[in-house]
C-alpha positions in Angstrom: 9.3 63.9 125.7 6.5 65.0 123.5 2.9 64.5 124.0 -0.2 66.0 121.9 -3.8 65.9 122.5 -6.2 65.0 119.9 -5.5 63.5 116.5 -2.0 63.1 115.1 -0.4 64.0 111.9 1.7 61.4 109.9 4.6 63.4 111.0 3.5 63.4 114.7 3.0 59.4 114.3 6.4 59.2 112.8 8.0 61.2 115.8 6.5 59.0 118.4 8.1 55.7 116.7 11.5 57.5 116.5 10.9 58.8 120.3 10.3 55.1 121.5 13.5 54.1 119.6 15.6 56.7 121.0 15.0 56.4 124.8 15.7 52.7 125.2 19.2 53.3 126.9 18.5 54.4 130.6 20.5 55.0 133.7 20.2 52.8 136.8 18.7 55.0 139.4 16.4 55.7 142.2 13.0 53.7 142.9 9.6 54.9 144.0 6.4 56.1 142.1 3.5 58.3 142.9 -0.2 58.0 142.4 -0.8 58.9 139.0 -4.6 60.1 139.1 -5.7 62.0 135.9 -6.7 65.8 136.6 -10.0 67.2 135.7 -10.8 70.7 135.1 -9.1 71.9 131.8 -10.3 75.0 130.5 -12.4 75.4 127.2 -10.3 76.1 124.1 -9.1 79.5 124.0 -9.8 80.2 127.5 -7.0 81.3 129.8 -6.2 80.4 133.6 -6.0 84.3 134.3 -9.7 84.7 133.0 -10.8 82.6 136.2 -11.3 79.3 134.4 -10.3 76.2 136.3 -7.3 74.6 134.8 -5.2 71.6 135.6 -1.7 71.1 134.6 0.8 67.9 135.2 4.4 68.4 136.4 6.8 65.3 135.7 9.9 64.4 137.0 12.1 61.4 138.0 11.9 60.1 141.7 14.4 61.6 144.0 13.0 61.7 147.5 14.0 65.0 148.7 13.1 66.9 145.5 9.8 65.1 145.3 8.9 66.1 148.8 10.1 69.7 148.4 8.0 69.9 145.0 4.8 68.8 147.0 5.1 71.4 149.2 5.8 74.1 146.6 2.8 73.1 144.8 0.6 73.7 147.5 2.1 77.0 148.1 1.5 78.0 144.5 -1.9 76.7 144.4 -2.8 78.7 147.6 -1.9 81.9 145.8 -3.4 80.6 142.6 -6.8 79.0 143.3 -7.9 78.7 139.8 -4.8 76.4 139.0 -4.2 72.9 140.0 -0.8 71.2 139.7 -0.3 67.4 139.6 3.1 66.1 140.4 3.9 62.7 138.8 7.3 61.0 139.1 8.6 57.7 138.1 11.8 55.8 138.8 14.9 57.2 137.0 15.5 54.0 135.0 12.2 54.1 133.5 11.4 57.9 133.3 12.0 58.6 129.7 10.0 55.4 128.8 7.2 56.8 130.7 7.3 60.0 128.7 7.5 58.1 125.4 4.4 56.0 126.3 2.5 59.1 127.3 3.3 60.5 123.9 2.2 57.6 122.0 -1.1 57.8 124.0 -1.6 61.2 123.2 -1.2 62.4 126.8 1.4 63.4 129.3 2.9 66.5 131.2 2.6 70.2 130.5 5.8 70.9 132.5 8.8 68.3 132.1 11.9 68.3 134.4 14.9 67.0 132.2 18.5 66.8 132.7 20.2 69.3 130.7 22.1 66.7 128.5 18.7 65.4 127.3 17.4 68.8 126.1 19.0 68.7 122.5 17.1 65.6 121.4 13.9 67.0 122.9 14.2 70.2 121.2 15.0 68.5 117.7 12.0 66.0 118.2 9.4 69.1 118.7 8.5 67.7 122.3 9.2 71.2 123.8 7.9 74.5 122.8 9.9 77.8 123.1 9.5 79.3 126.6 7.2 82.4 126.6 9.0 85.6 125.6 7.2 87.9 128.0 8.7 85.8 130.9 11.8 83.8 129.6 13.3 85.7 126.6 16.9 84.9 126.1 17.9 88.5 127.3 16.1 88.0 130.5 17.7 84.5 131.2 21.2 85.5 130.2 21.1 88.5 132.6 20.0 86.8 135.4 20.8 83.0 135.5 24.1 81.3 135.6 26.3 81.3 132.3 26.3 77.4 132.1 22.4 77.5 131.1 23.6 78.7 127.6 24.5 75.3 126.7 20.8 74.7 126.2 20.3 77.7 123.8 19.3 76.8 120.3 19.2 79.2 117.3 18.8 82.0 119.7 15.9 80.4 121.6 15.3 78.8 125.1 13.1 76.0 125.7 14.0 75.1 129.3 15.0 77.0 132.5 16.4 75.5 135.7 15.5 76.2 139.3 19.2 75.2 140.4 22.6 74.4 139.1 25.4 72.3 140.6 29.0 71.8 140.4 31.4 68.7 141.3 33.0 68.7 144.6 35.1 66.4 146.6 33.8 64.9 149.7 36.1 63.2 152.4 35.5 61.2 155.5 37.2 62.9 158.3 37.3 59.7 160.7 38.8 57.4 157.9 41.5 60.3 157.3 42.3 60.4 161.0 42.7 56.5 161.3 45.2 56.5 158.5 47.3 59.2 159.9 46.1 62.0 157.7 45.1 65.6 159.1 41.0 65.4 159.0 40.9 68.8 158.2 43.0 69.0 155.3 41.9 67.3 152.1 43.9 66.6 149.0 44.3 69.7 146.7 45.9 68.3 143.8 45.4 64.9 141.8 48.9 63.9 143.1 47.6 64.3 146.6 44.1 62.8 145.8 46.0 59.4 144.7 48.4 59.6 147.6 45.7 60.1 150.3 43.5 57.6 148.6 46.0 54.9 148.7 46.7 55.3 152.3 43.0 55.0 153.2 42.3 52.2 151.0 41.7 49.0 153.2 41.9 45.2 151.8 41.3 42.2 154.0 42.2 38.9 152.7 42.2 40.3 149.2 38.7 41.8 149.5 38.3 45.5 149.4 36.7 46.7 152.7 37.3 50.5 152.5 37.6 52.5 149.3 40.2 55.1 149.1 38.3 56.9 146.4 34.9 55.6 144.9 35.1 54.4 141.5 31.5 54.3 139.9 31.7 55.0 136.2 27.9 55.5 136.1 28.0 57.9 138.9 29.9 61.2 138.6 33.2 59.6 137.2 32.1 60.0 133.6 31.3 63.6 134.1 34.6 64.0 136.0 36.6 62.6 133.1 35.1 64.8 130.2 35.1 68.4 131.2 37.3 68.3 134.0 40.2 65.7 133.7 40.4 66.2 129.9 40.8 69.9 130.5 43.3 69.7 133.4 45.5 67.5 131.1 45.4 69.8 128.6 42.6 68.5 126.2 39.3 70.2 125.4 36.7 67.5 125.3 34.6 69.1 122.3 35.3 71.5 119.6 33.9 75.2 120.0 31.3 74.8 117.5 30.1 71.5 119.3 30.4 69.3 116.3 33.8 67.4 116.9 34.6 64.9 119.8 38.2 65.5 121.0 38.7 63.2 123.6 41.6 61.3 121.9 42.7 64.4 119.7 46.2 64.6 121.6 48.5 62.6 123.7 47.0 64.6 126.7 43.6 63.0 126.0 45.0 59.7 126.2 47.0 60.5 129.5 43.8 61.7 131.0 41.8 58.5 130.4 45.0 56.3 131.7 44.8 58.4 134.7 41.1 57.7 135.2 41.2 53.7 134.7 44.5 53.2 136.6 42.7 54.4 139.7 41.0 51.1 139.5 43.4 49.0 137.7 47.0 50.2 139.0 46.5 52.1 142.2 43.5 49.9 143.1 42.0 52.6 145.4 38.2 51.7 144.4 36.0 49.5 142.4 33.0 49.5 140.2 29.7 48.5 142.3 31.6 48.5 145.5 28.9 48.6 148.5 26.3 48.7 145.8 27.5 52.2 144.2 29.8 55.1 145.1 27.4 57.3 147.1 26.0 54.3 149.0 29.8 53.5 150.0 30.2 56.9 151.1 27.4 57.3 153.1 27.9 53.9 154.7 31.3 55.0 155.8 32.9 52.8 153.3 34.8 55.2 151.3 37.2 57.8 152.5 37.0 60.1 149.2 34.2 60.8 146.9 33.3 62.9 143.9 29.8 64.1 143.7 27.5 67.0 143.0 26.0 69.4 145.5 22.7 67.8 145.5 24.3 64.8 147.4 24.2 67.2 150.5 20.4 66.5 150.8 20.7 62.8 151.0 23.7 63.0 153.4 21.5 65.3 155.8 18.5 62.6 155.9 20.5 59.6 155.5 23.9 60.0 157.2 23.3 62.5 160.0 26.3 60.9 162.1 28.8 60.8 159.2 31.9 63.0 160.0 32.7 64.5 156.6 33.8 67.7 154.7 33.6 69.1 151.4 36.3 70.8 149.2 36.7 71.8 145.6 37.7 69.3 143.1 41.7 68.7 143.0 43.8 70.8 140.6 46.3 69.6 138.1 48.9 71.3 136.2 47.6 74.5 138.1 44.2 74.1 136.3 41.1 74.4 138.7 37.6 73.6 137.1 34.6 71.7 137.8 31.8 70.2 135.9 28.6 72.4 135.8 25.2 70.5 135.3 21.7 71.1 136.0 18.1 69.7 135.8 15.9 72.1 134.0 12.2 72.6 133.5 10.2 72.9 130.0 6.9 73.5 128.6 5.7 70.7 126.2 3.7 71.2 123.3 0.9 69.5 125.1 0.4 72.9 127.0 -2.0 75.3 124.8 -4.4 78.0 125.7 -5.2 78.0 129.4 -2.6 75.4 130.3 0.1 77.3 128.6 -0.8 80.4 130.6 -0.8 78.4 133.8 2.3 76.3 133.1 4.2 79.7 132.3 2.9 81.0 135.6 4.0 77.8 137.4 7.4 78.2 136.0 7.8 81.6 136.9 7.1 80.7 140.4 9.6 77.8 140.2 12.3 80.0 139.1 11.6 82.8 141.6 14.5 84.0 143.9 12.4 82.6 147.0 11.7 79.3 145.7 15.5 79.3 144.6 16.7 79.9 148.0 14.5 77.3 149.6 15.6 74.7 147.1 19.3 75.6 147.9 18.6 75.3 151.7 16.9 71.8 151.3 18.2 70.1 148.4 21.8 71.3 148.2 21.8 72.5 144.5 22.4 76.2 144.0 19.8 78.6 143.0 20.3 79.2 139.4 20.0 82.9 139.3 23.6 84.6 139.4 22.7 86.4 142.6 23.2 83.1 144.6 27.0 82.8 143.6 27.5 85.9 146.0 25.0 85.1 148.5 26.8 85.7 151.9 24.5 83.7 154.1 25.1 80.6 151.6 28.7 80.9 151.7 28.8 80.7 155.4 27.7 77.1 154.9 31.0 75.3 154.8 29.6 72.1 152.9 27.7 74.2 150.2 30.4 77.0 150.0 32.8 74.9 147.7 30.2 74.2 145.4 29.3 77.9 145.0 32.9 79.1 144.7 33.2 76.7 141.6 30.5 78.2 139.8 32.6 80.8 137.9 35.1 78.1 136.7 32.7 75.2 136.1 32.4 73.9 132.7 29.3 72.1 131.2 29.5 69.5 128.5 27.4 69.5 125.4 25.4 66.4 124.9 23.5 65.3 121.7 22.5 62.1 123.3 23.6 61.8 127.0 22.5 58.2 127.4 24.6 57.1 124.5 27.5 59.2 125.2 27.7 58.2 128.9 27.3 54.5 127.8 30.2 55.0 125.4 32.7 56.0 128.1 31.5 53.4 130.4 31.9 50.7 128.1 35.6 51.9 127.3 36.3 51.7 131.0 35.0 48.2 131.3 36.9 47.1 128.4 40.2 48.2 130.1 39.1 46.9 133.5 37.5 43.6 132.5 38.9 42.7 129.1 42.4 44.1 129.6 42.1 46.2 126.4 44.6 48.9 125.8 43.4 52.2 127.2 44.3 53.9 124.1 42.3 51.6 121.7 39.4 51.8 124.2 39.4 55.6 124.0 39.8 55.6 120.2 36.6 53.4 120.0 34.4 55.4 122.3 35.3 58.6 120.7 34.5 57.2 117.3 31.1 56.0 118.8 30.4 59.4 120.3 31.5 61.2 117.0 29.1 59.4 115.1 26.1 60.5 117.3 27.3 64.1 116.6 27.5 63.5 112.9 23.9 62.0 112.9 22.5 64.8 115.2 24.0 67.5 113.0 23.3 66.0 109.6 19.8 65.9 110.4 
């Protein structure tokens, strides 16, 4: 979010109040927090870090262990090559991350570089938290000629305010041992939605009325909501949003209703999974309690460290009606208005480093997300990795979804699912209500 040093104008104060109100709806996420010592050595006004002045900048991200550990190493490498720049990494639990940023804004402090989910960027740009990326290093022409096409979702009035290190798609994970136990070929995952349901039902295990093994994980707060919007809707024949990004079209046709009914019926009718089973979807799969699981490529890093003995495979998302697609998303880095003079120069230099091909390759290997430069989509070495390759192969067909308020958009869909499963509401009515809620968000965003 936005942080400014020194005195604030009335406009700045109004913005802070607005931000604190905006960021009250948060996701449940990872825990953990790092030392938050303040950093000395900021240059005098007007002095550039390139002039040899010592400068210190802060990089903020939410806590995701593998990313935090890797960033610590990258910072050391960068500082070794840039002795006059100190980079302090601060991280916070996911569910309090945006609140921490809002609090920093109100105190006139905060990050110089901030790591954001791409779906948060519209409101950060609108609020004035971010400044346009330096043209010399990150012009629109340079970004669009060398980065994955999905980054264009964060282009505003011809300008870019953020740039990612990596991008990701959704894929289908399957437990080979559970497949074998249930008479399925452990080397042949489902290729269509029909097969997905069939295999999931065969692998679901219920004992004395209690679910013991999920056929397919069902966690709306995980990647299930992302699977619905740009993937299932499109596969059933309904575009989620109009081309001008102003009209929500989830229920614009009978196809939209069918897509939503398919989603909720996985739990309500087919009963292949349930919300919060074994804590959540990723925990269930990592613990060997789920046969099939839809997740992003970033999960590969967690599986390497937490489930070394898990016998699993990864494939592309199942097709339907001949339509093959995936959800493209990314975490992206922007320079805040807090960075001026020497801090701005140092922030730009650090961002150049983070988006270099060398760092992207390391990121891909250690995190599982795919380097954001287009060259990684055809990298023969990466394609040799049988678990990473399915995600890379989907890059050309992956669609991003335009959010104006990712938290509220996601919550509207999650609430609609709960209304059907917990309150037995007609799925059509639930989808109508969710669509209306999200349309209101879009109307307010564009009206202002």
